[in-house]
ZAPARO-339108 format. One record per residue (C-alpha): y, z, x; residue in three letters. Coordinates in steps of 0.05 Angstrom, whole numbers, plus 32768, in hexadecimal, padded with zeros to 4 digits. Layout:
N
YZXALA/...
# end
This chain:
588
85BB7A207C7CMET/85D179DD7C99SER/85C0799B7C76PRO/859479887CB1ASP/856479C17CA4THR/856679BC7C58LYS/854579807C36ARG/853279707BEEARG/84F579477BDAARG/84C5793C7BA1LEU/848279607BABALA/844479757B87ALA/843479BF7B92ILE/83EE79DB7B8BLEU/83E77A277B82ALA/83A27A477B87ALA/83807A897B8CASP/833A7AA67B82ILE/83297ACB7B42ALA/83107B127B50GLY/83207B0F7B9ATYR/833C7B567B9DALA/82FD7B717B7CARG/82D17B4D7BAFMET/82FC7B687BE8MET/82F37BAF7BCFARG/82A87BA57BCBALA/829F7B837C0FASP/82DF7B787C35GLU/82C17B5D7C76GLU/828E7B2F7C54GLY/82C17B147C21THR/82F47B057C57HIS/82BF7AE27C81ARG/82AA7AB77C45ARG/82F47AA67C37LEU/82FD7A907C7FGLN/82BF7A637C79ALA/82D97A467C37MET/831D7A377C56GLN/82FD7A187C94LYS/82C979ED7C72HIS/82E679DE7C2DVAL/833079ED7C23VAL/834A79D87C67GLY/832479967C6APRO/833879857C22ALA/838279917C32ILE/837C79667C71ALA/8357792E7C4ELEU/838D792B7C18HIS/83C479327C4CGLN/83E179717C2CGLY/840979A87C4DARG/83F879F17C47LEU/843A7A147C38ILE/84257A5D7C31ARG/83E87A887C2DTHR/83E47ACD7C0DMET/839E7AE97C18GLY/83737ABD7BEBASP/83B07A9B7BCDGLY/83D17A5C7BE8MET/84087A297BD9LEU/83FE79E17BF0ILE/842F79A77BEEGLU/841A795E7BE2PHE/843F791D7BE1ALA/8428790B7B9BSER/840C792C7B5CALA/83CE78FE7B5EVAL/83BC79147BA4VAL/83C6795E7B93ALA/839679587B57VAL/836379347B83ARG/8366796B7BB7CYS/836179A37B83ALA/832479847B62THR/830379797BA6THR/830B79C37BB6ILE/82F379D97B72LEU/82B779AB7B75SER/82A179C17BBAGLU/82AD7A0B7BABALA/82817A047B6CALA/824979E77B97VAL/824E7A207BC9ARG/82527A537B91ASN/820B7A417B7BARG/81F27A637BBAGLU/82167AA47BA9GLN/82097ADB7B75PRO/823C7ADA7B3DARG/82657B157B57ASP/826F7AF37B9BARG/82857AAF7B84ARG/82C87A907B98PHE/82E37A747B56ASP/83267A557B65TYR/835E7A537B31ARG/83907A1C7B3CMET/83D27A027B21GLY/83FA79C47B34ILE/844279B17B24ASP/846E79777B3BLEU/84B7797F7B4AGLY/84EF797E7B7DGLU/84EA79AF7BB6VAL/851A79C57BECTHR/84FD79C57C32ALA/851979F87C63GLU/84F979F57CA8GLU/84AF7A027C9BASP/84B57A1B7C54ASP/84C479FD7C10VAL/84E57A197BD2PHE/84EC7A017B8AGLY/84DB7A107B42GLU/849A79E77B46CYS/847D7A1B7B76LEU/84867A517B42ASP/846D7A267B08ILE/842F7A137B30ALA/84237A5D7B3EGLY/842A7A707AF5ARG/83FB7A387ADFLEU/83C87A517B13GLU/83CA7A967AF4ARG/83BD7A787AAFLEU/83817A507AC8ALA/833B7A697ABCGLU/830F7A767AF9PRO/82F67A347B15GLY/832A7A0A7AF1SER/836B79E37AFDLEU/83A979E17AD1LEU/83DF79AD7ADCILE/842479A57ABESER/843A796C7A91GLY/845F794C7ACCALA/841F794A7AF5VAL/83F7792F7AB9HIS/842978F77AB1GLU/841B78E07AF8GLN/83D078EC7AF9ALA/83B978CF7AB7ARG/839E788A7ABEGLY/839978937B0AARG/836078C47B0CLEU/831E78C17AE6ALA/8321790A7AD0TYR/832579287A8CGLU/836879497A7BPHE/8365797D7A44GLN/83A779897A21ASP/83B379D47A21MET/83F579CF79FBGLY/843679F17A10PHE/842B7A317A36ARG/84617A667A3CGLU/84707A727A85LEU/849A7AAD7A9BLYS/84E17A987AAFASP/84D37A4F7A9CPHE/84C37A507A52GLY/84907A1F7A33PRO/846F79EF7A64VAL/843D79B97A4FGLN/83F979C77A71ALA/83B979A07A7ATYR/837579B67A92ARG/835379877AC3VAL/8308797E7ABFASP/82F3797D7B08ALA/82AC79697AF8GLY/829579297AD8GLN/82C078F17ABESER/82C478E87A72PRO/828878C67A52GLY/825878D47A8CTHR/821A78FE7A8BTHR/81F879237AC3GLU/81CB78F37AE8ALA/818479077AF8ALA/817A79277B3CGLU/817078ED7B6CPRO/813178E67B95GLU/813F79017BDBSER/813778CF7C13LEU/811A78E67C55THR/814B78E97C8FLEU/813E78B47CC4PRO/812E78CB7D0BASP/817078B37D28ASN/81B378CF7D11PRO/81C778B37CCCSER/820C78AC7CADILE/823078907C70ALA/827A78817C67VAL/829A788F7C24LEU/82CE785D7C0DPRO/831178747C29PHE/8341788E7BF4VAL/838678707BECASN/83B578AB7BE1LEU/83F0787D7BD3GLY/8400784C7B9BSER/840B780C7BC3GLU/83D577D77BB6PRO/83D477C17BFFASP/83BC78067C12GLN/837F77FC7BE5ASP/836E77BE7C0DHIS/837B77E37C4EPHE/834F781E7C39ALA/831777F07C25ASP/831C77C77C64GLY/831E78057C90LEU/82E078217C6ETHR/82BA77E07C78GLU/82D077DA7CC1ASP/82BB78217CD1ILE/827678157CB2ILE/826F77D47CDATHR/828577F77D1AGLY/825478317D10LEU/821C78007D01SER/822577E37D46ARG/821478267D66VAL/81CB78187D73SER/81B578617D6CGLN/81D5786D7D27LEU/81B7785F7CE3PHE/81F178497CB7VAL/81F2783F7C6BILE/820C77FA7C58ALA/825177F27C3AHIS/823677D57BF8SER/820E78157BEBSER/824D78407BF3MET/8277781B7BBELEU/825378427B87THR/827678827BA0TYR/82BC78677B9AARG/82ED78927B72ASP/82BA78CA7B69LYS/82BB79127B80LEU/828A79137BBAPRO/824F79427BB3ASP/823D79427BFCVAL/81F6795B7BF6GLN/81E5792F7BBBARG/81FE78F27BE1ILE/81D579097C1DGLY/8196790D7BF2ARG/81A378CA7BD0GLU/81AE78A57C11LEU/818478CD7C42GLY/81BC78DB7C73ILE/81D079147CA0GLY/821C79067CA4TYR/825278EE7C76LEU/829778D47C89LEU/82D178D77C57GLU/831978C27C60GLY/835C78B47C40SER/839778867C4BVAL/83E078927C38ARG/8420786D7C48ARG/845C78997C5AALA/849A786E7C64GLY/848C783E7C9DHIS/844F78657CB5ARG/840778677C9FLEU/83E178A97C9FARG/839578A87CA1ILE/836978E67C9DSER/831E78E67CADCYS/82EA791C7CA9GLN/82A1791E7CBELEU/8273794B7C95ILE/822E79647CA7GLU/8207795B7C66VAL/81D579947C6EALA/820B79C97C76THR/824679A57C54ARG/826F79BB7C91ASN/82A5798F7CAEHIS/829479837CF7ILE/82CD79537D09TRP/831079417CEDALA/834979157D05GLU/838C78FE7CEBARG/83AC78BD7D01TYR/83F778B17CF7ASP/840B786B7D0BARG/8446783C7D01PRO/843A780B7CC8LEU/843F77CA7CF0ALA/8401779E7CF2ASP/83CC77B57CBFPHE/839477917CE3PHE/83A677AB7D27GLU/83AC77F27D0BLEU/836977E97CE7GLN/834777D57D28ASP/836578107D4EGLU/835178447D1AILE/830B78267D13THR/830178297D5FARG/831878717D63SER/82F0788A7D26VAL/82B078677D3CVAL/82B478827D83ALA/82C478C97D6DSER/828D78CB7D39ILE/825978B27D6ALYS/826B78EA7D9BTHR/826D79207D66GLN/822A790B7D46VAL/820879097D8AILE/8221794F7D9BLEU/820E796B7D56LYS/81C9794B7D56GLU/81BC79657D9DGLY/81D079AC7D89GLN/819F79AA7D4FALA/816779937D7DALA/817779CA7DAFGLU/816779FF7D7AARG/811D79EA7D7BARG/80EA79F57DB3PRO/80DF79B77DDEVAL/809579B97DCDSER/80A779AD7D83ASP/80D579727D8FLEU/80C3792B7D7BGLY/80DA78ED7DA0LEU/811F78E77D80TRP/812C79327D84ASP/811D792F7DCELEU/814F78F67DD6LEU/818579177DABLYS/818079567DD5ARG/8181792E7E16ALA/81BD79057E00TRP/81E279447DEDARG/81D479627E33ARG/81F279247E53LEU/823579377E34TYR/8233797C7E55ASP/823379587E99ALA/821D79937EC3THR/81E5798F7EF7PRO/81BB79BC7ECBGLU/81C679967E8ASER/81BA79537EADLEU/8179796C7ECBALA/816379837E86GLU/8175793F7E6AALA/8149791F7E9FGLU/810F794D7E8DTHR/8116793F7E43LEU/811978F47E4ATHR/80DD78F27E79ARG/80B779177E42GLN/80D078E47E0FALA/80B878AB7E3BILE/807378CA7E3FARG/807278CB7DF2GLU/808C78847DECASP/809078597E2BPRO/80B078207E03SER/80EE78487DEDCYS/812C78277E0BALA/815978627DFAVAL/813078917E26ALA/813778647E63TYR/8183785D7E60TRP/818D78A87E53ILE/815F78B57E90LEU/818878837EB8SER/81C978A77EA6ASP/81AB78EC7EB3ALA/819378DA7EF9ILE/81D378B77F0DLEU/820178ED7EF3HIS/81DB79247F16GLN/81F279027F57ALA/823978F67F3DLEU/8245793F7F2AVAL/821C795B7F63GLY/821879497FACTHR/823079027FBBPRO/81FD78F57FF2GLU/81C678E87FBFGLY/81EF78B47F99LEU/81D478737FB7PRO/818B78847FA8ALA/819C789E7F63ALA/81C578607F52ALA/818C78327F67LEU/815A78597F3BGLN/818C78597F01ALA/8194780E7F07GLN/814978027F02GLU/814478307EC5LEU/817F780F7EA2ALA/816277CA7EAEARG/812077E07E91HIS/814577FC7E53ALA/816777B87E4AILE/812377957E4FSER/810B77C17E16LEU/814A77B87DEBASP/817C77847E01GLU/81AC77977DC8ASN/81B577E17DDCASP/81FD77E77DF4GLU/81EE78297E16ASN/81B8780A7E41ALA/81EB77D57E5AHIS/821E780C7E66SER/81EB78337E8FALA/81DE77F57EB8LEU/822877EC7EC2GLY/823578317EE0ILE/81F6782C7F0BALA/820D77E97F27CYS/825378047F34LEU/8237783D7F5DASN/820F780B7F85LEU/824E77E47F95GLY/823977A97F68LEU/827C77A17F48HIS/8272775E7F25ASP/822F77747F08GLU/824F77B47EF0ALA/828877907ECCVAL/8257775E7EADALA/822977957E93ALA/826377BC7E73CYS/8280777D7E53ARG/823B776E7E36ARG/823977B67E19ALA/827C77A97DF7LEU/826477677DDCGLU/822B778D7DB9ILE/825877C67DA1ASN/82A377BC7DA9PRO/82AE78057D96ASN/828278237DCDCYS/82B3784F7DF3THR/8280785D7E2AVAL/827F78127E39ALA/82CC780F7E34MET/82D378477E66GLY/829F782C7E95LEU/82BE77E67E92LEU/82FF78087EA5GLY/82DD782A7EE0SER/82BC77E97EF7SER/82FE77C37EF4LEU/832377FB7F18ILE/82F477FB7F53TYR/82ED77AF7F52SER/833677A87F65GLY/835477A07F1FGLN/837177E77F15PRO/83A477D77EDFASP/837277B47EB1GLU/833F77EB7EBFGLY/837078227EB0ILE/837F78007E6DGLY/833578017E59TYR/832E784A7E6FSER/836B78607E48GLU/8352783A7E0BLEU/830F78607E10ALA/833478A27E11ILE/8361788F7DD7ARG/832578787DAEALA/82FE78B87DBASER/833078EE7DD0PRO/82FE79277DC7ARG/82C679097DF0ASP/82AE79417E1FPRO/82A6790D7E57ASN/82EE78F57E58ASN/82F679187E9BPHE/82D078DC7EB8PHE/830478AD7E99ARG/833F78D47EB5TYR/831F78D77EF9SER/8316788B7EFAASP/835E78817EE1ILE/837478AC7F1CALA/834C787F7F4AGLY/836E78427F2BGLY/83B3785E7F37HIS/839F78717F7EPHE/8388782A7F8BALA/83CA78107F71ALA/83F178407F9DGLY/840C78687F63ARG/83FC78AC7F81TYR/842278D97F4FPRO/83FD78B97F15ALA/83BC78C07F3CALA/83C9790B7F45ILE/83DC79147EFBASP/839C78F47EE2ASN/837079167F16ALA/838C79597EFFGLN/837B79477EB7ARG/8334793A7ECCALA/8332797D7EF0ILE/834C79A27EB2ARG/831679827E87LEU/82DF798E7EBBLYS/82F379C07EF1PRO/82B079B77F16GLY/82B5796B7F1ETYR/82C779607F66PHE/82E179187F62GLU/8321792F7F3FGLY/8331795C7F79TYR/832179257FACVAL/835178F07F92VAL/838779257F84ALA/838279417FCBALA/838678FB7FEAALA/83C178E67FBFALA/83E779277FCEGLN/83DC791E8018ALA/83F478D68018LEU/843378ED7FF3LEU/843F791E802BGLY/842F795E8005ASP/83FC79778037LEU/83FD79BF801ELYS/83E979AA7FD7ALA/83B779797FF3ALA/839679AF801ESER/839179DE7FE2GLN/837379A77FB6THR/834179947FEDALA/832E79DD7FF2GLY/831F79DE7FA7GLU/82F379A07FB1ALA/82CC79C37FE9ARG/82C37A007FBDARG/829F79D27F8DGLN/827679B07FC5ILE/827979DC8004PRO/825D79A68032ASP/828C796F8018LEU/82A1793D804DTHR/82CD78FF804EILE/828F78D38054ALA/826D78F58019GLY/82AB78F27FEDALA/82B978A97FFEALA/827278977FEAALA/828378A47FA1THR/82C078767FA0TYR/82A8782F7F9AMET/82E8780B7FACPHE/82DA77C17FB8ARG/831877BC7FE5ASP/830977E18027PRO/835477F0802EALA/8352781C7FEFASP/83187844800BLEU/833A784A804FASP/83787868802DARG/834D789A8008LEU/832C78AF8049LYS/836F78B5806CARG/838A78E18034GLY/834D790F8036LEU/835379138082ARG/839C7929807BLEU/8386795B8046ALA/8356797C8078GLY/83137963805FVAL/82E2795D8099PRO/82C4791980ACGLU/
# end
């Protein structure tokens, strides 16, 4: 083994298995395995990710996990034990997953993707000594964890471990802190109509004091950013400070605060980089519906804080909208109230198919009949009508854009501080060729909510077609980076392709057009700009094939129809697009 592939480092190792797992497998192999998979997906995996651990090995129900510090390993273990205990309440005694855990701290040797060392074996032997539902740690781990964690450590004395002799062991109480008593069950608050969320104080997994300040600042910035999303109900930062340094009982917090979603996160410095993990939990099911890890150079704390805040806020907004819409879709339309109608309609916007957009239009018209003064209904209707033309036949775009503009203006008259209403006005104006009005509307949306990625992307589009392609591409790329899982990013890539086309960078235009096609194969604009760019580069065979794909999406596609969807302010840009399509074989 060469020195390059063999490295030594200090690590905390967590060993765990489930008491009685073999018996449960004999009684119900398929059901037990299915429940184990659910536990790993919704409890174990998210806990490891949040605490930035690394799963080394799995052996059926058993596992070995590596952490950068003993404190973090204990935090992760107690998180898993606590959540498993909550889930066990729903199971009969003979079906409960009672984890046994052991942790040791020591030097390990890393070889490729595996690690070796005495501490792995000691952690495994402590795990086998642990009672079901409990955690044993070695003296080395206790030395690091005491005074850092508000848990009770019970001295178990020296325990004789095979091959290692006597090892000092401590039992960790994963429940309440010393001196506390079980609080009375809180009064449950009613969930508000619109999506509701709270942000737990981010946990500093390191020991540097500046990371405490960064974690606190990041938590507050994310709460502030979320509160600017007009359709979200967000719990204030001051209310969340009471949950600092406590094991989160997700459903208890949900009842205390009356929320549907909970965000938790952690921060850890690793050399000259900062690693941040975030997870979004649906309170009712305790399932993790979104998770992300950010690994960034440790340069400017404030710049990094702004970037992470922007990305987290944008991603959460998208995921909550999709999840809320899915919940509303499970109920008959006749049973839906105003906000449920709007959640379902908003969710259908993200599908961006002619059928889903038509359904969004129907739902919002029903919402308007219920409440004609609801601004949200009018801008969703504006978007639904406009996008039906954008993803369908281009001939109907001018009339759709005019109607969308009127609806968006009416939404603004009802709520001037709704960033989505201004964004809807921006895209409607852009598709009417009103470039300056489009840019102004999108800038106003970003003034209201600087983290609104829809407005970022639409400002990018407006600038691209206004004759400022480089600035526009920058905003579009920022929108993608802030919300990389947004289902509608194909629009962003298509507009970036248009920006590179306008700037004469045809290879980059083709690359981004093909990204749009991969994300949304039925969206014809990606094919249009790719075909024109390929033709202008002289690759007429590829251009003809791409144009053929476009015409399979829209059989009666013409140059005039395709050009109607590209709102280039400079006629020369539009003339080049037409010339490229002509060379690609698209009829006039």
